[in-house]
N, C-alpha and C positions, 0 to 999 in steps of 0.2 A: 504493499500499501507508500503511494507517494506521501510526499511531506502536504501538499497540496490539499488531498483527498483526508488525513488525519485531521487538519486543520478543519475541514469543513464538519465531519464528522464530531469534532470536538465539539465545534460550536454547537452544533446540532443534539450533543448531549448522549451520542451514539457510544464512542469508545468508554471502554470499562465494561460492559457486558460481550464487549467482541464484537467485531466486523464479522467474521462467520457467523456467530448466532443470528445478527439481526439479517444479513443475508439471508439466511434459514426462514426466519420469519416472516420478512419483507424481501421474497426473489426480483424486485422493481429497483432496488435502492442502489445496486451497482449501474443502471441505467440511469439512474438521478445523479447518481454522482459524477459519471462522465457528463452528463447535459449542465448539469451547473460550471462545472470546470470550464466548458466550451463557451457557454455563455457571461462567464464573470470574465474571463477574456478579452471578449468584447468590448462589454460595458466598459471595464478598466479601459482601452485605449479609446471608447466615444467619451467618457468622462475628461481623459487629460484632454482632446481636442476644446470640448465644448468650454472646459474653464482658460482654455489658451486663448480663446475667442479666434481658435485656427479653423476659417472654413476652407472646404473644397477646392477652391480658387486658389487660397494660400498654400496647399498643398501642391497645387500643379505647380507654382513659379517656382515653389521651393526645388520642384522635381529636378523643372531648366537650371538651376543654377547647379545642381547635384549631380547629373547625371545631365546632362544637353546633349551629348551624342547616343543615347541609349535608345534603343527601338521603341519608340512608344504604340505605334501604328503597325500593323501590317495590311495591305489589301492590295487584291490582282498581283501579289507576286512584287511589291514594292514595298519599300518599308521607309517609313517616316519617324524622324528623332524628334524628340520632348522640344528639341529647341528650335527645329523647323515648325512643328504644328504651333508652337508659340509664336512665332514670327508670322504664322498666317494670323492666329488669334491677333495680333497688332492691328495689323491689316483692317482686320474686320472692328474692332475698337474703332479704330481713329474713323473709320468711315459712319461708323455712328454715331460718333461724338458729332460730326458733321450734321446729324440729322436735330441738333437740339431738343431733345427728345429729357422729360422730366424724368428721374430715376425713378427706377421700379417700372417704366412704362414697359408694356408687352410688347414682343416685334415674333410676328410669326414664322416659323419654318415650318416647312413640307420639304425634308428630304429624306432619300433613301440613307442606310448604312453603307455611306464613305468617308471618308475624313474629313472632308470641307464640314459633316453635321459635324463634327468634333469642334472644328477650330472657329465656325461659325457662333457657334453654343457659347464655346469658351469664351469669344471674342464681345458678343453680347454682354455677357456677364464682368469681364472686365470695364464694361462700358455703363454699369449699370442700369443694365438693361434687363426682360426677364426674355426666356425665349419660351412662345407657346408651341407647344410641338403638335401639331397635325398630321393625323393617319393619312399618308398620302395615297392608303385605299379607295378611302371616302371620295364622291362623284355630289352632283346638283345638291340640291337642298342642304344633307348633313355636310355637306362640304362649306357651301354658304353660312350655315349656321356658327359651323366650330370657327370659323373664321370672323364673324361677328362680335360672335361671342366676347371672344378672346378683348375686345375693343383695339386691337393693332392697327398701328394707321401705318407700318412696314409689314410688308410680308416677302421674306427670301424662300424661293422655288429651288429645291436641288436639280442635276441633270438629269436629264428622262424627258423623251418627246410625251410620252403617257402624262405625267403629271404637270406638261404646258397647256396640254388640249385641254384637262380637267382644267384649269383653272380661264383658260382664254371661253371654256363653255360659261364660264359663271362671273366673269368683267363687269356685265353691265348691272351684276347685283352687289358687287365690291368698290364702286366708281370713288371713291375717298381712298383709297389705301393706295399707296407709292410697293410697285412690287418689282424687285431685281429676281434674274432668273440667272442660274448656273449654269456654266457649259454653254452657253450660245454666247458668240459675237453679238452686237448691236445691230448688225447689216442683216442678220436671221430673226431680230423678231422684230414686232409690230413699235411704232414710235412711244407706245404709252408704257412700254415694258423694257426697264431696263438690264445691259450686262454688267453682272455682278464681276465676271473674270477681270471684264475691258475697266472697270472701277477701281477692283483692287489693284490692279497691274499699273496704278499713277498712284498708290496708297502707298504710303511710307509702315516699315511694319518694325515700325519704334514703341519702346511701352506706352499706352496711354498715361499720364498722368493720374495715380490713384483718388485725384479731388473728387474722381467720380463716382468713386465707392465711398467717399465721405458720409461717415452716419451709418453703415452698415451693421445692422446686428446680427443673432442669430434667426432672427424673427424675421427678415428680409426675404421677398419673395426670391427664387432664380429662375423658379419653372411654373408652367403649365404643363400637367401630363392629364389629356384627357382619360375618363371614364364614362363609360352608358351610362352606369346606375342604374338607377328603377323607374326613373321617371321622366322617361325621354331622349333626347338628344344629344348627344357626347355635351360632358360637364369639365373643366377644367378643374383640377383638384391641384392644388397651391403647393410646390414642395419650396419650403426656405430652407435657409441654410442648415437652420440644427436638423431638420430633419434627412437631409442630404448628406450632413456630416457622421447620420446614426448608421448612415446606410453606407459608407462609405468602409466603416469599421467593421460591419456585418459578417464579414469571410476573415475576420481574426477568429473567432470561433472555431475555424477549421483550417488556419495555420496558413493560410495566403499568403505568398511572401514576394519581393520582387523578383525572384527567378521564374516566378510561375509567366506562363502565356496561356492566356485566357480567349477560347473560341467564340466567337459571338455572331447569330444569323438571324436569332427574331429582333424585330424592329426598333431600332433606339428609340422610339417613340413611347418603346413599353418603358415602365421604369425595373422591370426584370434584368434589362439589357442596361439600360443607362445608369439608375440608381445605384446598381449592385454592380454589374460588370465592370461598366467604365466607371464609376467612382472608388471599387475596391483597388480596381490601376491604378489609380492615380494615388490611392491614399498610399498605396505601398513602394511606387514607382516600377510596374512591372509592364507587360507587353499585353496588348487585346488588337487580336486578328478579328477583322469585319468582312464579311462577305454580303455583299449587297439582298444577295434571297437567299433563302435555303433551297439547298439541292442534297436530296438522298445519294444519290450519284455517287458527286464528289464530296461528301463530306468528309470521308474518313480520308479520303484521300487527303485534302487540305490538312488535316490533324496532324498526319503523319509529316509531310513537308515541312510545314509550321515547327513540329514539334511541341504542339499543346500538350498542358498539362494538366489544364481544365476546361470542360467543355458545359458548357452554360443551355439548358433544356426545357420545355415545355412538355408534356405529356404526349401530345399529340405527335412531337417530333421524334419521339422516341419509338412509336409507332410507327411510322413512315419508315426509320430505319431497317426496322426489322423485317420490312418487306421486300428491302431486297435483297436479290438473291445472297447466300452465302459464299463468304470468299476466304482463301486461308488466308489472307491480310487481316481478318476482322479484328483480331487483338492483337496485331502490330501497330504499337503505338507509345507514346508516352505519357499518357491521360493518366492520371491518378486520382481523378475525382473526376465525376458528373452531378454538377448542383442544380436544381432546379425547382420546378413546381409542376404536380397534374401525373406524378407518373404511377399510373395507373398498377394496383396489387395484382394483376392476372398476365403481366409482360414484366416487371418488377425485376423476376429472378432471370428470366430468358433475355432481359436486355442485359443484366450485370455478368451472365456465366458466357453469352455469345460472343462479346465483346470487351471482353475481361476488364471489366472497371473494378479496381479496388474498391474505391468507397462511392456510395451515391448518397448525399446530403438534401433532402427535402426539406421546403421552405414552405412558412407559411405566411401572407399578411394582406397589407392593401397599401394601395397608392396613398390614399386619404387617411390610413389606418394612424393608429396610435402605437403597434404592439406588432412582434411578431411573435412566429414559433419556429424550431429550426429540429429537425431529424439527425442528431448527430451519430447516432446509435446503432443506426444501420436497420431498423425496425421495418421489416417488409411492408409497405402501404402506409406506413406513419408519417405525420407531419410534424411531428413533434410529442413532449411529452407535459402535462401536470398535473404533479401529483402534491400531496400535502404536505410534502418534505422540500418540494422545487419551491411553493408559496410561502414556506418562511424561511425560504435561507435568499431565493433571490426576487419576490414579488411581495415583501413587505410593503413598500412605498406603494401609497393607491394607484400614483399616477401610472406605474408600470404593472399593476394587476392587469391581469387576464382571468376570467368567467368565463364559464357556460354556463345558461340559463334555460331551462325549459321553453319551448316555443309551440304553438297551436299553429301547424301550417295552413289549417282553411280561416282562421283571423286575422292569421297574418301577423299575431301579438304574442309579446311573452305571456307565458302562462301565470298569473300571482296567486299568491294564497289570500286566504281570508283577512291577511291587512292590507292588502294589496302589493306586496311586497313580491319581486322576482323569486324563483326557484331555482337553485342551484343542480342540476342534473347529478347522477353518483354514477360510479361507473357500471358499465353495458347500459348506458340512456345515449340520446342524441339530443345533443343543445345549441341555442344559438351563441356562439364567440363575442362577447362585449370587452372591452379594457379602457383601465383610467386614460386621462388622459391629463398632461402638462397645460396649462389656460395660457403658460406663459410662451410656451414654442407651436403649440397646435394650430396650424393653417386652416382644415378643411376645405371648400370649394370657394371657386372666384368668389367676391364681392356681390356679384348680381344673383347669387342661386341661395335668395335667405330658405328656402323650403326642400332645396337638399341636404345643408348642413343641418337642419331640423329634423328632416329623416335619418340621416346618420346618428343622432343621440336618443338614447332613451333614459328616461327623468323616475326619480326614484322608484330607483330600482332595489337596492338595499335600506337606505333611510330616507328619507322626507327633503327633501332638492336637491339628492344630489342628480350627474350627470354621467352618463359611461357611453362611451362609443359602440355602437353596433356596426359589425364586420359585413352583417348581410350573409353571414355565411352558417350554415348547419354541420355539426363535427359530432363526431360517435367516440368517447372515452371507453378505452377497455377495461380489464379489472386489473389491470399492470399498468393503468394510468398513462396509456400509449393514446394519443389524437389524432383520428380518422376523419380527415373533409370528405364531405356527405354531399351536400347539395348548396347551390345555392337558393336566397329567400326571395320571396318577388317575380318583380319581372323583366331579371336578369338571369341567363342562360350561358353557358362557354360553349364554344364548337369552336372547331381550329385552333384553339390558342386563344381566339378573341372572346370577348365579353359582348353579346349580344342583346341588346332591349328590346325588349317584346312590344314594347308602347313605340320605340320608332319606326319599327319595323310596320306593326299595325295603321299608324300614321302616314308615309306611304302609302299602300297598298289601299287604305279608303278611302284618296285621295282620285281612283279611278271611277267615272263616273258610273257606271252601272252597279256597283257595290255599294251595300247599305253598310252592313257592319262587317270588323275584320276582331278576331280573338287572338293572338298571337300566341306561343308557346312553345318548350323547349320537350322533343321525344328521345329517348335512348335508343340506339342501334347497337344491334350487339358487336363486339369487337372493336369498338370503336370509342373514342373517350367525349367524354360532355355529353351535349346534346344537341340535336336538330334540330334544325326551327320547323315547324309543323305550320298552318294559319287555318285557323275554320272562320269560313265565309259565309255571310248570309248577302244574296242576290237580290238586287232591287225587285227584277222581274225573274221570278225560280226556276230560270232555263241558263243550260249550262251550254255553250256553243265554241267550236273550234277558235272564233275570233275572239271570243271572252280571254280563254287560255292563253293564246298568243298573245295579249294584250297586258293581262298578268305578269307573263313569265317577261317582256320587253320592259315594262315598267319597274320589277326588280332587277335586270339588268342593270340600266342605265342609273335606276338612282339610289341601290344598295354593295355594297363591297359583297365579292364572292361568299364568307362565312357569313354573311347576315339573311343572304335568302332562303328563304322555307323551300324546305326541300320537299315538303307533304302538302296539301291543301285537303278541305275535310268542308265540302259545300252543305249548310244546313239551312231548314225553314227559320230558327230561331236558338236562341242562348237563352240555358242558366244563368239568369242572373242573382247578386244578394240583395240585401234588405235595403244597402245603401246603393240601388242600382249597377251595382260593377257586374262586370259579364265574370263568372267563373269560369276559371283553371284547372280546378281540380279532379274533374271528372274526364274532362278533355285528358290532359296527361294520361290520367291511366287509361282510357281507352287507346289513345295513340294513334298508332295506322293499323291497330289489329280488326283486320277482316270478318274473324267470327264477332266482336266485341261492338265494329263500327255498320251501321247500317247505311249510312248516309254515304256518298257517292266519294271517294277517293283518288285522290290524284299524285303523281310524283314528278320531279320535276324531270324533263328531259332535254337535256343542254344538246343532245345532238340534232333535234328537228328543232330545238328553239320554242316549246311551247311545256305545257303541263299535259302528261300522259294517264290515262284512266290506270290505274293500278286494281288489277286483276289475281284471281289465284293463280292464273297460270304464267303470270311476270312478275308475282311478287318476290320470289326468290333473287330473280336477275334483279329487280329493281336495288333490291339490297345487299347484292353484293357489290353490284356496278360501283364507279367511284361516285354517281348521280353529280 
């Protein structure tokens, strides 16, 4: 037993009777100690940064001074040093300073995974501005909304003709925004768009005076990361300096070092890629490998070529990798650890064994959240632990506490006792995740989303007047206090690694003239992670025609990103509604697309024919086994 283990045991009064005896009585105590040690390591580093008022930007500039020639980013076989990225960021900062915008003004960024994303974001940060990270998969109305709600006076588009076309289609809806385009010459752009490359060519790479960051605190916002939430269109969650610092030291829990090289294929507009992978790389002065888009066929080829030591995943990514035919080189690499979220129990061992991954660390958290869990013990399928011992040692401060409370799926409200207080679950039960939060550092959502901020808070939980943050996630707590993710509450489900807002999808489809009402929900598909979209539809005239089906497909293709398009349609004469006149989903989710339970007409998305086709007993298995 190590000195640190003994210290933890002494603090909890376990030494004396003997560790072996305690392990006999409480077989999970070893997992607790391992988790506590890892968590305290990260908390110690976070505390140091916070007390020193050392932001992630400070860490980056320290890296530039300390290891200027070290490779920071590897992209498409090119290496970019810390010094070079800093020089490009300085150019962006000087350009941004010329806009004369007040500090903390948001600037919208719509850029893929490439070095320009990193130096653009850091450059805006140096100028005291906020990067509003736009999902570049969005089109039409959701894209317009995301840009407008950020209140950004400037938009920067990354290289790629698809993104430029998406913006050109909505130019009339965003008339007062100055737009810069990367990867294009001015001669190839309309007169109302500016070539960022040409502007930067004549901009000096000298450091911008830090007066632009004067007055910055740990509460100062640095990022807007969009989340679908549960009430409609994407909403920007505010990431401030404090949250960025916390994320940047999170990987200290499993000894991420300056010698590590992390491979990132998930979009940088996601917190898992940006806040975890990029910020932890900066905190350590390590190296990050970026790929513009995920490719299962080239994944391990990249990992081997660049001597990657840490891979970041989402559950669906692992399943795609397993679908690639086996190869003698599957286990030939330098990876020591896979870190991510959503790795399902049914493929966990297969993924670890086939690709010879020494360690898998599953994590649980939320962009706008105030707490996190991590599975450092390797327990298959778990997202972390939460035992009474851990609560006593780590989570004594209310601001850092996480609890699991009983939740009613039908009312979508916590279950309360006779005194109106929430009830903690016991091992063997499912509950809603809540956490305390530091009022000083908690950032929530952007200023215009009072409703969203309020919806994320639960009041009078354990005592009158208290407030707790709700993750909107349901977990299962086993008898050994391992925590397993079960589902999302409300109107959001996860598909292809993305959160899908049912309200947003329903809003798009309901605009079609011949549709009376729409109820969107997620359904499970055997062998797939998350839930696929399904829409129950009431037609104004109860007649399904080929033209109507093609129109629904066309609208979804134009207005929604691929992952948000419903895979199934169910046409109904009427919906079940609640007492408050809200459409019920429970029965629809339970019935799904089961043809034995559903007597209404069912259709599946038919990308080959660009329509929705009738689901029958004859094509049922084919539709499910196809890529849909």
